[in-house]
N, CA, C and O atoms as a Tripos MOL2 file, in Angstrom:
@<TRIPOS>MOLECULE
protein
  288   287    72     0     0
PROTEIN
NO_CHARGES

@<TRIPOS>ATOM
      1 N           0.7870   -1.3830    0.3280 N.3       1 UNK1
      2 CA         -0.1880   -0.0600   -0.0300 C.3       1 UNK1
      3 C           0.9480    1.3830    0.1610 C.2       1 UNK1
      4 O           1.7310    1.5500    1.0960 O.2       1 UNK1
      5 N           0.7010    2.4330   -1.2030 N.am      2 UNK2
      6 CA          1.2910    2.9430   -0.9110 C.3       2 UNK2
      7 C           1.2840    4.4230    0.1650 C.2       2 UNK2
      8 O           0.4790    4.1860    1.0660 O.2       2 UNK2
      9 N           1.8570    5.7210    0.3360 N.am      3 UNK3
     10 CA          1.6580    6.3550    1.1890 C.3       3 UNK3
     11 C           0.1890    7.3760    0.7230 C.2       3 UNK3
     12 O          -0.4020    7.9920    1.6100 O.2       3 UNK3
     13 N          -0.1280    7.4250   -0.2690 N.am      4 UNK4
     14 CA         -1.0770    7.7270   -0.8620 C.3       4 UNK4
     15 C          -2.5470    7.0680   -0.2320 C.2       4 UNK4
     16 O          -3.5490    7.3840    0.4080 O.2       4 UNK4
     17 N          -2.0370    6.1740   -0.7600 N.am      5 UNK5
     18 CA         -3.6590    4.7880   -0.4570 C.3       5 UNK5
     19 C          -3.5840    5.6630    1.1720 C.2       5 UNK5
     20 O          -4.3360    6.5130    1.6490 O.2       5 UNK5
     21 N          -2.4120    5.0530    1.6800 N.am      6 UNK6
     22 CA         -2.9060    5.2690    3.2040 C.3       6 UNK6
     23 C          -3.5280    6.2090    3.7280 C.2       6 UNK6
     24 O          -4.2110    5.9990    4.7300 O.2       6 UNK6
     25 N          -3.4230    7.5310    3.1330 N.am      7 UNK7
     26 CA         -3.6300    8.7170    3.7630 C.3       7 UNK7
     27 C          -5.1840    9.0740    3.8020 C.2       7 UNK7
     28 O          -5.9750    9.5590    4.6110 O.2       7 UNK7
     29 N          -5.2110    8.3670    1.9440 N.am      8 UNK8
     30 CA         -6.4970    8.1270    1.2920 C.3       8 UNK8
     31 C          -7.4560    7.5300    2.6400 C.2       8 UNK8
     32 O          -8.2780    8.1030    3.3560 O.2       8 UNK8
     33 N          -6.9080    6.0220    2.6200 N.am      9 UNK9
     34 CA         -7.9390    5.2950    3.6080 C.3       9 UNK9
     35 C          -8.2940    5.8300    5.1910 C.2       9 UNK9
     36 O          -9.3110    5.6710    5.8660 O.2       9 UNK9
     37 N          -7.2250    6.4160    5.4360 N.am     10 UNK10
     38 CA         -7.1210    7.2690    6.8750 C.3      10 UNK10
     39 C          -7.7900    7.9120    6.8310 C.2      10 UNK10
     40 O          -8.5130    7.5570    7.7620 O.2      10 UNK10
     41 N          -8.4400    9.1460    6.2180 N.am     11 UNK11
     42 CA         -9.1280   10.5790    5.8470 C.3      11 UNK11
     43 C         -10.5500    9.5320    5.5300 C.2      11 UNK11
     44 O         -11.6170   10.1380    5.6220 O.2      11 UNK11
     45 N         -10.6140    8.6100    5.3090 N.am     12 UNK12
     46 CA        -12.1750    8.2170    4.6290 C.3      12 UNK12
     47 C         -12.3950    7.3390    5.9130 C.2      12 UNK12
     48 O         -13.5990    7.0790    5.9090 O.2      12 UNK12
     49 N         -11.8520    6.8030    6.9250 N.am     13 UNK13
     50 CA        -11.6870    6.3100    8.0090 C.3      13 UNK13
     51 C         -12.4000    7.5570    9.1850 C.2      13 UNK13
     52 O         -13.3500    7.2690    9.9140 O.2      13 UNK13
     53 N         -12.0870    8.2070    9.1830 N.am     14 UNK14
     54 CA        -12.1920    9.3250   10.1580 C.3      14 UNK14
     55 C         -13.3050    9.9900    9.5540 C.2      14 UNK14
     56 O         -14.0450   10.6050   10.3210 O.2      14 UNK14
     57 N         -13.5760    9.9920    8.3120 N.am     15 UNK15
     58 CA        -15.1350   10.5700    7.4570 C.3      15 UNK15
     59 C         -15.8920    9.9980    7.7510 C.2      15 UNK15
     60 O         -16.9230   10.6710    7.7610 O.2      15 UNK15
     61 N         -16.1430    8.4360    8.2180 N.am     16 UNK16
     62 CA        -17.0680    7.1340    8.7650 C.3      16 UNK16
     63 C         -17.0470    7.3550   10.0410 C.2      16 UNK16
     64 O         -18.1500    7.3310   10.5860 O.2      16 UNK16
     65 N         -15.9360    7.6110   10.8390 N.am     17 UNK17
     66 CA        -16.5060    7.7150   12.1100 C.3      17 UNK17
     67 C         -16.7310    8.9550   12.6270 C.2      17 UNK17
     68 O         -16.9620    8.8430   13.8310 O.2      17 UNK17
     69 N         -16.7740   10.2920   12.1930 N.am     18 UNK18
     70 CA        -17.3950   11.7000   12.1480 C.3      18 UNK18
     71 C         -19.0870   11.2750   11.9190 C.2      18 UNK18
     72 O         -20.1220   11.4840   12.5530 O.2      18 UNK18
     73 N         -18.8790   10.8620   11.1810 N.am     19 UNK19
     74 CA        -20.6350   10.4220   10.2910 C.3      19 UNK19
     75 C         -21.4550    9.9570   11.3880 C.2      19 UNK19
     76 O         -22.6050   10.3460   11.5930 O.2      19 UNK19
     77 N         -20.7530    9.0120   12.1660 N.am     20 UNK20
     78 CA        -21.2760    8.2150   12.9310 C.3      20 UNK20
     79 C         -21.1370    8.7400   14.1640 C.2      20 UNK20
     80 O         -21.5740    8.1510   15.1520 O.2      20 UNK20
     81 N         -20.5720    9.7990   14.2280 N.am     21 UNK21
     82 CA        -20.7960   10.3220   15.5460 C.3      21 UNK21
     83 C         -21.6600   11.5560   15.0660 C.2      21 UNK21
     84 O         -22.4440   11.7440   15.9960 O.2      21 UNK21
     85 N         -21.8090   12.1180   14.4740 N.am     22 UNK22
     86 CA        -22.8700   13.2480   13.6570 C.3      22 UNK22
     87 C         -24.4920   12.2070   14.1980 C.2      22 UNK22
     88 O         -25.3580   12.8140   14.8280 O.2      22 UNK22
     89 N         -24.6950   10.7260   13.8690 N.am     23 UNK23
     90 CA        -25.7010   10.5270   13.7640 C.3      23 UNK23
     91 C         -25.7860   10.2980   14.7000 C.2      23 UNK23
     92 O         -26.9320   10.6960   14.9080 O.2      23 UNK23
     93 N         -25.2340    9.6630   16.1730 N.am     24 UNK24
     94 CA        -25.2560    9.2380   16.9840 C.3      24 UNK24
     95 C         -25.6850   10.9570   18.1940 C.2      24 UNK24
     96 O         -26.2970   10.9190   19.2610 O.2      24 UNK24
     97 N         -25.2660   11.8740   17.7000 N.am     25 UNK25
     98 CA        -25.6450   12.9040   18.7320 C.3      25 UNK25
     99 C         -27.2860   13.9490   17.4970 C.2      25 UNK25
    100 O         -27.8300   15.0310   17.7150 O.2      25 UNK25
    101 N         -27.4400   13.2540   16.7070 N.am     26 UNK26
    102 CA        -28.5260   13.6520   16.0040 C.3      26 UNK26
    103 C         -29.7480   12.8820   16.7470 C.2      26 UNK26
    104 O         -30.8610   13.3690   16.9490 O.2      26 UNK26
    105 N         -29.3190   11.5940   17.1080 N.am     27 UNK27
    106 CA        -30.3040   10.5950   17.8000 C.3      27 UNK27
    107 C         -30.4540   10.8610   19.3170 C.2      27 UNK27
    108 O         -31.4900   10.3790   19.7750 O.2      27 UNK27
    109 N         -29.6940   11.4920   20.1780 N.am     28 UNK28
    110 CA        -29.5820   11.6590   21.3070 C.3      28 UNK28
    111 C         -29.8370   13.1490   21.5460 C.2      28 UNK28
    112 O         -28.9670   13.8890   22.0070 O.2      28 UNK28
    113 N         -30.9960   13.5330   21.2320 N.am     29 UNK29
    114 CA        -31.9020   14.9790   21.5200 C.3      29 UNK29
    115 C         -31.9930   15.5330   23.3540 C.2      29 UNK29
    116 O         -33.0360   15.5320   24.0070 O.2      29 UNK29
    117 N         -31.2070   15.7810   23.6530 N.am     30 UNK30
    118 CA        -31.5460   16.2500   25.2960 C.3      30 UNK30
    119 C         -32.9800   16.3790   25.2610 C.2      30 UNK30
    120 O         -33.4730   16.6280   24.1600 O.2      30 UNK30
    121 N         -33.6390   16.2750   26.1160 N.am     31 UNK31
    122 CA        -35.6220   16.8420   26.3180 C.3      31 UNK31
    123 C         -35.2130   17.4130   27.8120 C.2      31 UNK31
    124 O         -34.5710   16.6650   28.5490 O.2      31 UNK31
    125 N         -35.5630   18.6750   28.2440 N.am     32 UNK32
    126 CA        -35.8690   18.6220   29.3330 C.3      32 UNK32
    127 C         -37.8090   18.9550   29.5460 C.2      32 UNK32
    128 O         -38.5140   19.4860   28.6890 O.2      32 UNK32
    129 N         -38.2620   18.4720   30.8740 N.am     33 UNK33
    130 CA        -39.4720   19.0730   30.8400 C.3      33 UNK33
    131 C         -39.3880   19.7320   31.6680 C.2      33 UNK33
    132 O         -38.3730   19.4960   32.3230 O.2      33 UNK33
    133 N         -40.2510   20.8980   32.2120 N.am     34 UNK34
    134 CA        -40.5830   21.5580   33.6490 C.3      34 UNK34
    135 C         -42.0870   21.4700   33.7540 C.2      34 UNK34
    136 O         -42.8480   21.4010   32.7880 O.2      34 UNK34
    137 N         -42.3990   21.4790   34.8960 N.am     35 UNK35
    138 CA        -43.8870   21.1580   35.0040 C.3      35 UNK35
    139 C         -44.4520   21.6030   36.5980 C.2      35 UNK35
    140 O         -44.1190   20.9960   37.6160 O.2      35 UNK35
    141 N         -45.2060   22.5750   36.5730 N.am     36 UNK36
    142 CA        -45.9920   22.7790   37.9470 C.3      36 UNK36
    143 C         -46.4070   21.3310   38.6950 C.2      36 UNK36
    144 O         -47.0160   20.5010   38.0200 O.2      36 UNK36
    145 N         -46.1540   21.1070   39.7540 N.am     37 UNK37
    146 CA        -46.9790   19.9940   40.3170 C.3      37 UNK37
    147 C         -48.3550   20.0790   40.7030 C.2      37 UNK37
    148 O         -48.6740   21.1900   41.1250 O.2      37 UNK37
    149 N         -49.2840   19.1890   40.6740 N.am     38 UNK38
    150 CA        -50.7880   19.4130   40.7570 C.3      38 UNK38
    151 C         -51.2550   19.5870   42.2560 C.2      38 UNK38
    152 O         -52.3980   20.0150   42.4210 O.2      38 UNK38
    153 N         -50.3540   19.2490   43.5520 N.am     39 UNK39
    154 CA        -51.0990   19.6420   44.6580 C.3      39 UNK39
    155 C         -49.9450   20.6340   44.8990 C.2      39 UNK39
    156 O         -48.8260   20.5920   44.3890 O.2      39 UNK39
    157 N         -50.4760   21.6160   45.8550 N.am     40 UNK40
    158 CA        -49.7540   22.6450   46.4840 C.3      40 UNK40
    159 C         -48.5000   22.0640   47.0440 C.2      40 UNK40
    160 O         -48.1940   20.9300   47.4120 O.2      40 UNK40
    161 N         -47.7560   23.4200   46.9780 N.am     41 UNK41
    162 CA        -46.6260   22.6190   48.0590 C.3      41 UNK41
    163 C         -47.0880   23.3840   49.3920 C.2      41 UNK41
    164 O         -47.6050   24.4880   49.5610 O.2      41 UNK41
    165 N         -46.5870   22.0700   50.5230 N.am     42 UNK42
    166 CA        -46.8030   22.5020   51.4370 C.3      42 UNK42
    167 C         -45.5100   22.5250   52.5710 C.2      42 UNK42
    168 O         -44.5130   21.8210   52.4160 O.2      42 UNK42
    169 N         -45.6830   23.3790   53.6430 N.am     43 UNK43
    170 CA        -44.2160   23.6040   53.8690 C.3      43 UNK43
    171 C         -44.6650   23.3540   55.5820 C.2      43 UNK43
    172 O         -45.7090   23.6740   56.1500 O.2      43 UNK43
    173 N         -43.9190   22.9330   55.9120 N.am     44 UNK44
    174 CA        -44.3060   22.6020   57.3750 C.3      44 UNK44
    175 C         -42.9120   23.2770   58.6470 C.2      44 UNK44
    176 O         -41.7740   22.8500   58.8440 O.2      44 UNK44
    177 N         -43.4580   24.1320   59.1120 N.am     45 UNK45
    178 CA        -41.9610   24.6800   60.0250 C.3      45 UNK45
    179 C         -42.2250   24.6220   61.2460 C.2      45 UNK45
    180 O         -43.3500   24.8640   61.6820 O.2      45 UNK45
    181 N         -41.0920   24.2480   62.0740 N.am     46 UNK46
    182 CA        -41.1520   24.4380   63.8060 C.3      46 UNK46
    183 C         -40.3270   25.2580   64.2740 C.2      46 UNK46
    184 O         -39.2720   24.8760   64.7800 O.2      46 UNK46
    185 N         -40.7600   26.8660   64.1600 N.am     47 UNK47
    186 CA        -39.9450   27.7860   64.9330 C.3      47 UNK47
    187 C         -40.5490   28.2460   66.0720 C.2      47 UNK47
    188 O         -41.6420   28.7660   66.2970 O.2      47 UNK47
    189 N         -39.2080   27.8170   67.0280 N.am     48 UNK48
    190 CA        -38.8940   28.6090   68.4880 C.3      48 UNK48
    191 C         -38.9280   30.1370   68.5040 C.2      48 UNK48
    192 O         -37.8360   30.5260   68.0880 O.2      48 UNK48
    193 N         -39.7000   31.1360   68.8000 N.am     49 UNK49
    194 CA        -39.1130   32.4320   69.2210 C.3      49 UNK49
    195 C         -38.8470   32.8600   70.3310 C.2      49 UNK49
    196 O         -39.8180   33.0840   71.0530 O.2      49 UNK49
    197 N         -37.7730   33.0720   70.7650 N.am     50 UNK50
    198 CA        -37.9030   33.6690   72.4530 C.3      50 UNK50
    199 C         -37.2440   35.0100   72.1110 C.2      50 UNK50
    200 O         -36.7240   35.4400   71.0810 O.2      50 UNK50
    201 N         -37.4270   35.4710   73.2080 N.am     51 UNK51
    202 CA        -37.3640   37.1980   73.0730 C.3      51 UNK51
    203 C         -37.3870   38.1440   74.0780 C.2      51 UNK51
    204 O         -38.5760   38.3940   74.2720 O.2      51 UNK51
    205 N         -36.8400   38.6660   74.6650 N.am     52 UNK52
    206 CA        -36.2050   39.5270   75.8290 C.3      52 UNK52
    207 C         -36.5610   40.8220   75.5310 C.2      52 UNK52
    208 O         -36.1020   41.4670   74.5890 O.2      52 UNK52
    209 N         -37.7210   41.3680   76.6660 N.am     53 UNK53
    210 CA        -37.3200   42.9420   76.2980 C.3      53 UNK53
    211 C         -36.8910   43.5840   77.7860 C.2      53 UNK53
    212 O         -37.3390   43.0530   78.8020 O.2      53 UNK53
    213 N         -36.0740   44.6570   77.8660 N.am     54 UNK54
    214 CA        -35.4490   45.2580   78.5230 C.3      54 UNK54
    215 C         -35.7400   46.8810   78.6060 C.2      54 UNK54
    216 O         -35.7440   47.7780   77.7630 O.2      54 UNK54
    217 N         -35.9690   46.8320   79.9530 N.am     55 UNK55
    218 CA        -36.7300   48.6680   79.6250 C.3      55 UNK55
    219 C         -36.0190   48.9940   80.8620 C.2      55 UNK55
    220 O         -35.9920   48.2080   81.8090 O.2      55 UNK55
    221 N         -35.5080   50.0100   80.8730 N.am     56 UNK56
    222 CA        -34.2360   51.3720   81.1030 C.3      56 UNK56
    223 C         -35.5210   52.1220   81.8540 C.2      56 UNK56
    224 O         -36.3470   52.7690   81.2100 O.2      56 UNK56
    225 N         -35.5650   52.0060   82.8390 N.am     57 UNK57
    226 CA        -36.5320   53.6950   83.2990 C.3      57 UNK57
    227 C         -35.6240   54.4620   84.5290 C.2      57 UNK57
    228 O         -34.7920   54.0080   85.3140 O.2      57 UNK57
    229 N         -36.1580   55.7990   84.3350 N.am     58 UNK58
    230 CA        -35.0120   56.7920   85.1990 C.3      58 UNK58
    231 C         -35.6070   56.3980   86.8130 C.2      58 UNK58
    232 O         -36.7540   55.9730   86.9490 O.2      58 UNK58
    233 N         -34.8100   56.5680   87.8320 N.am     59 UNK59
    234 CA        -35.0280   56.5630   88.9020 C.3      59 UNK59
    235 C         -36.2890   57.3440   89.9380 C.2      59 UNK59
    236 O         -36.9040   57.2660   91.0010 O.2      59 UNK59
    237 N         -36.1800   57.7770   89.2390 N.am     60 UNK60
    238 CA        -38.1840   58.9100   89.6160 C.3      60 UNK60
    239 C         -38.7100   58.0060   89.1700 C.2      60 UNK60
    240 O         -38.7480   57.1740   90.0770 O.2      60 UNK60
    241 N         -39.3430   57.4600   87.9700 N.am     61 UNK61
    242 CA        -40.0810   56.6500   87.5040 C.3      61 UNK61
    243 C         -40.3300   55.4460   88.2470 C.2      61 UNK61
    244 O         -41.4440   55.2150   88.7180 O.2      61 UNK61
    245 N         -39.0350   54.4100   88.4230 N.am     62 UNK62
    246 CA        -38.8440   53.6840   89.1030 C.3      62 UNK62
    247 C         -39.6430   54.0310   90.6330 C.2      62 UNK62
    248 O         -40.4500   53.3900   91.3050 O.2      62 UNK62
    249 N         -39.2860   54.7560   90.7250 N.am     63 UNK63
    250 CA        -39.7210   55.2550   92.4340 C.3      63 UNK63
    251 C         -41.6110   55.2620   92.6160 C.2      63 UNK63
    252 O         -42.3840   54.8900   93.4990 O.2      63 UNK63
    253 N         -41.7650   55.9060   91.2430 N.am     64 UNK64
    254 CA        -43.0970   56.2330   90.8070 C.3      64 UNK64
    255 C         -44.0370   54.9080   90.7970 C.2      64 UNK64
    256 O         -45.1290   54.8360   91.3600 O.2      64 UNK64
    257 N         -43.4420   53.9220   90.0890 N.am     65 UNK65
    258 CA        -44.0310   52.3420   89.7100 C.3      65 UNK65
    259 C         -43.5620   51.3440   90.8010 C.2      65 UNK65
    260 O         -43.8500   50.1670   90.5880 O.2      65 UNK65
    261 N         -42.9290   51.6160   91.8590 N.am     66 UNK66
    262 CA        -42.8880   50.8400   92.5960 C.3      66 UNK66
    263 C         -43.9200   50.2000   93.1780 C.2      66 UNK66
    264 O         -45.0320   50.7190   93.0730 O.2      66 UNK66
    265 N         -43.8050   49.2210   93.7510 N.am     67 UNK67
    266 CA        -45.1140   48.8860   94.6770 C.3      67 UNK67
    267 C         -45.7990   49.5820   95.9650 C.2      67 UNK67
    268 O         -46.9960   49.5030   96.2400 O.2      67 UNK67
    269 N         -44.8650   50.2450   96.6670 N.am     68 UNK68
    270 CA        -45.3100   50.9570   98.0810 C.3      68 UNK68
    271 C         -45.3160   52.1470   97.1490 C.2      68 UNK68
    272 O         -44.5550   52.5960   98.0050 O.2      68 UNK68
    273 N         -45.4170   53.0580   96.2840 N.am     69 UNK69
    274 CA        -45.9220   54.2400   96.2050 C.3      69 UNK69
    275 C         -47.3400   54.3590   96.4380 C.2      69 UNK69
    276 O         -47.7100   55.4900   96.7560 O.2      69 UNK69
    277 N         -48.2620   53.4240   96.3530 N.am     70 UNK70
    278 CA        -49.4520   53.4950   96.8430 C.3      70 UNK70
    279 C         -50.1600   53.5970   95.2190 C.2      70 UNK70
    280 O         -51.3690   53.3720   95.2720 O.2      70 UNK70
    281 N         -49.7280   53.8430   94.0190 N.am     71 UNK71
    282 CA        -50.2480   54.0210   92.3290 C.3      71 UNK71
    283 C         -51.0650   52.7700   92.0710 C.2      71 UNK71
    284 O         -52.2820   52.6990   91.8990 O.2      71 UNK71
    285 N         -50.2330   51.8720   92.0750 N.am     72 UNK72
    286 CA        -51.0840   50.3410   92.0690 C.3      72 UNK72
    287 C         -52.0180   49.7510   93.3800 C.2      72 UNK72
    288 O         -52.5850   48.6620   93.2930 O.2      72 UNK72
@<TRIPOS>BOND
     1     1     2 1
     2     2     3 1
     3     3     4 2
     4     3     5 am
     5     5     6 1
     6     6     7 1
     7     7     8 2
     8     7     9 am
     9     9    10 1
    10    10    11 1
    11    11    12 2
    12    11    13 am
    13    13    14 1
    14    14    15 1
    15    15    16 2
    16    15    17 am
    17    17    18 1
    18    18    19 1
    19    19    20 2
    20    19    21 am
    21    21    22 1
    22    22    23 1
    23    23    24 2
    24    23    25 am
    25    25    26 1
    26    26    27 1
    27    27    28 2
    28    27    29 am
    29    29    30 1
    30    30    31 1
    31    31    32 2
    32    31    33 am
    33    33    34 1
    34    34    35 1
    35    35    36 2
    36    35    37 am
    37    37    38 1
    38    38    39 1
    39    39    40 2
    40    39    41 am
    41    41    42 1
    42    42    43 1
    43    43    44 2
    44    43    45 am
    45    45    46 1
    46    46    47 1
    47    47    48 2
    48    47    49 am
    49    49    50 1
    50    50    51 1
    51    51    52 2
    52    51    53 am
    53    53    54 1
    54    54    55 1
    55    55    56 2
    56    55    57 am
    57    57    58 1
    58    58    59 1
    59    59    60 2
    60    59    61 am
    61    61    62 1
    62    62    63 1
    63    63    64 2
    64    63    65 am
    65    65    66 1
    66    66    67 1
    67    67    68 2
    68    67    69 am
    69    69    70 1
    70    70    71 1
    71    71    72 2
    72    71    73 am
    73    73    74 1
    74    74    75 1
    75    75    76 2
    76    75    77 am
    77    77    78 1
    78    78    79 1
    79    79    80 2
    80    79    81 am
    81    81    82 1
    82    82    83 1
    83    83    84 2
    84    83    85 am
    85    85    86 1
    86    86    87 1
    87    87    88 2
    88    87    89 am
    89    89    90 1
    90    90    91 1
    91    91    92 2
    92    91    93 am
    93    93    94 1
    94    94    95 1
    95    95    96 2
    96    95    97 am
    97    97    98 1
    98    98    99 1
    99    99   100 2
   100    99   101 am
   101   101   102 1
   102   102   103 1
   103   103   104 2
   104   103   105 am
   105   105   106 1
   106   106   107 1
   107   107   108 2
   108   107   109 am
   109   109   110 1
   110   110   111 1
   111   111   112 2
   112   111   113 am
   113   113   114 1
   114   114   115 1
   115   115   116 2
   116   115   117 am
   117   117   118 1
   118   118   119 1
   119   119   120 2
   120   119   121 am
   121   121   122 1
   122   122   123 1
   123   123   124 2
   124   123   125 am
   125   125   126 1
   126   126   127 1
   127   127   128 2
   128   127   129 am
   129   129   130 1
   130   130   131 1
   131   131   132 2
   132   131   133 am
   133   133   134 1
   134   134   135 1
   135   135   136 2
   136   135   137 am
   137   137   138 1
   138   138   139 1
   139   139   140 2
   140   139   141 am
   141   141   142 1
   142   142   143 1
   143   143   144 2
   144   143   145 am
   145   145   146 1
   146   146   147 1
   147   147   148 2
   148   147   149 am
   149   149   150 1
   150   150   151 1
   151   151   152 2
   152   151   153 am
   153   153   154 1
   154   154   155 1
   155   155   156 2
   156   155   157 am
   157   157   158 1
   158   158   159 1
   159   159   160 2
   160   159   161 am
   161   161   162 1
   162   162   163 1
   163   163   164 2
   164   163   165 am
   165   165   166 1
   166   166   167 1
   167   167   168 2
   168   167   169 am
   169   169   170 1
   170   170   171 1
   171   171   172 2
   172   171   173 am
   173   173   174 1
   174   174   175 1
   175   175   176 2
   176   175   177 am
   177   177   178 1
   178   178   179 1
   179   179   180 2
   180   179   181 am
   181   181   182 1
   182   182   183 1
   183   183   184 2
   184   183   185 am
   185   185   186 1
   186   186   187 1
   187   187   188 2
   188   187   189 am
   189   189   190 1
   190   190   191 1
   191   191   192 2
   192   191   193 am
   193   193   194 1
   194   194   195 1
   195   195   196 2
   196   195   197 am
   197   197   198 1
   198   198   199 1
   199   199   200 2
   200   199   201 am
   201   201   202 1
   202   202   203 1
   203   203   204 2
   204   203   205 am
   205   205   206 1
   206   206   207 1
   207   207   208 2
   208   207   209 am
   209   209   210 1
   210   210   211 1
   211   211   212 2
   212   211   213 am
   213   213   214 1
   214   214   215 1
   215   215   216 2
   216   215   217 am
   217   217   218 1
   218   218   219 1
   219   219   220 2
   220   219   221 am
   221   221   222 1
   222   222   223 1
   223   223   224 2
   224   223   225 am
   225   225   226 1
   226   226   227 1
   227   227   228 2
   228   227   229 am
   229   229   230 1
   230   230   231 1
   231   231   232 2
   232   231   233 am
   233   233   234 1
   234   234   235 1
   235   235   236 2
   236   235   237 am
   237   237   238 1
   238   238   239 1
   239   239   240 2
   240   239   241 am
   241   241   242 1
   242   242   243 1
   243   243   244 2
   244   243   245 am
   245   245   246 1
   246   246   247 1
   247   247   248 2
   248   247   249 am
   249   249   250 1
   250   250   251 1
   251   251   252 2
   252   251   253 am
   253   253   254 1
   254   254   255 1
   255   255   256 2
   256   255   257 am
   257   257   258 1
   258   258   259 1
   259   259   260 2
   260   259   261 am
   261   261   262 1
   262   262   263 1
   263   263   264 2
   264   263   265 am
   265   265   266 1
   266   266   267 1
   267   267   268 2
   268   267   269 am
   269   269   270 1
   270   270   271 1
   271   271   272 2
   272   271   273 am
   273   273   274 1
   274   274   275 1
   275   275   276 2
   276   275   277 am
   277   277   278 1
   278   278   279 1
   279   279   280 2
   280   279   281 am
   281   281   282 1
   282   282   283 1
   283   283   284 2
   284   283   285 am
   285   285   286 1
   286   286   287 1
   287   287   288 2
@<TRIPOS>SUBSTRUCTURE
     1 UNK1         2 RESIDUE 1 A UNK
     2 UNK2         6 RESIDUE 1 A UNK
     3 UNK3        10 RESIDUE 1 A UNK
     4 UNK4        14 RESIDUE 1 A UNK
     5 UNK5        18 RESIDUE 1 A UNK
     6 UNK6        22 RESIDUE 1 A UNK
     7 UNK7        26 RESIDUE 1 A UNK
     8 UNK8        30 RESIDUE 1 A UNK
     9 UNK9        34 RESIDUE 1 A UNK
    10 UNK10       38 RESIDUE 1 A UNK
    11 UNK11       42 RESIDUE 1 A UNK
    12 UNK12       46 RESIDUE 1 A UNK
    13 UNK13       50 RESIDUE 1 A UNK
    14 UNK14       54 RESIDUE 1 A UNK
    15 UNK15       58 RESIDUE 1 A UNK
    16 UNK16       62 RESIDUE 1 A UNK
    17 UNK17       66 RESIDUE 1 A UNK
    18 UNK18       70 RESIDUE 1 A UNK
    19 UNK19       74 RESIDUE 1 A UNK
    20 UNK20       78 RESIDUE 1 A UNK
    21 UNK21       82 RESIDUE 1 A UNK
    22 UNK22       86 RESIDUE 1 A UNK
    23 UNK23       90 RESIDUE 1 A UNK
    24 UNK24       94 RESIDUE 1 A UNK
    25 UNK25       98 RESIDUE 1 A UNK
    26 UNK26      102 RESIDUE 1 A UNK
    27 UNK27      106 RESIDUE 1 A UNK
    28 UNK28      110 RESIDUE 1 A UNK
    29 UNK29      114 RESIDUE 1 A UNK
    30 UNK30      118 RESIDUE 1 A UNK
    31 UNK31      122 RESIDUE 1 A UNK
    32 UNK32      126 RESIDUE 1 A UNK
    33 UNK33      130 RESIDUE 1 A UNK
    34 UNK34      134 RESIDUE 1 A UNK
    35 UNK35      138 RESIDUE 1 A UNK
    36 UNK36      142 RESIDUE 1 A UNK
    37 UNK37      146 RESIDUE 1 A UNK
    38 UNK38      150 RESIDUE 1 A UNK
    39 UNK39      154 RESIDUE 1 A UNK
    40 UNK40      158 RESIDUE 1 A UNK
    41 UNK41      162 RESIDUE 1 A UNK
    42 UNK42      166 RESIDUE 1 A UNK
    43 UNK43      170 RESIDUE 1 A UNK
    44 UNK44      174 RESIDUE 1 A UNK
    45 UNK45      178 RESIDUE 1 A UNK
    46 UNK46      182 RESIDUE 1 A UNK
    47 UNK47      186 RESIDUE 1 A UNK
    48 UNK48      190 RESIDUE 1 A UNK
    49 UNK49      194 RESIDUE 1 A UNK
    50 UNK50      198 RESIDUE 1 A UNK
    51 UNK51      202 RESIDUE 1 A UNK
    52 UNK52      206 RESIDUE 1 A UNK
    53 UNK53      210 RESIDUE 1 A UNK
    54 UNK54      214 RESIDUE 1 A UNK
    55 UNK55      218 RESIDUE 1 A UNK
    56 UNK56      222 RESIDUE 1 A UNK
    57 UNK57      226 RESIDUE 1 A UNK
    58 UNK58      230 RESIDUE 1 A UNK
    59 UNK59      234 RESIDUE 1 A UNK
    60 UNK60      238 RESIDUE 1 A UNK
    61 UNK61      242 RESIDUE 1 A UNK
    62 UNK62      246 RESIDUE 1 A UNK
    63 UNK63      250 RESIDUE 1 A UNK
    64 UNK64      254 RESIDUE 1 A UNK
    65 UNK65      258 RESIDUE 1 A UNK
    66 UNK66      262 RESIDUE 1 A UNK
    67 UNK67      266 RESIDUE 1 A UNK
    68 UNK68      270 RESIDUE 1 A UNK
    69 UNK69      274 RESIDUE 1 A UNK
    70 UNK70      278 RESIDUE 1 A UNK
    71 UNK71      282 RESIDUE 1 A UNK
    72 UNK72      286 RESIDUE 1 A UNK
């Protein structure tokens, strides 16, 4: 086999390989579906919230609000 025939033969082989790959890729088209669920989405959360309130009052107001002031 001459060099010319080897190059021609290898080019034909590469052509067949590329044609086969193109056929495979054409047959494998990706498909993506996005659909909304039929039932509503339910999310259950268990949340515990702790809070602390600090009130700072003046000494005069503290005296007025104290239990021995007779206000309450």
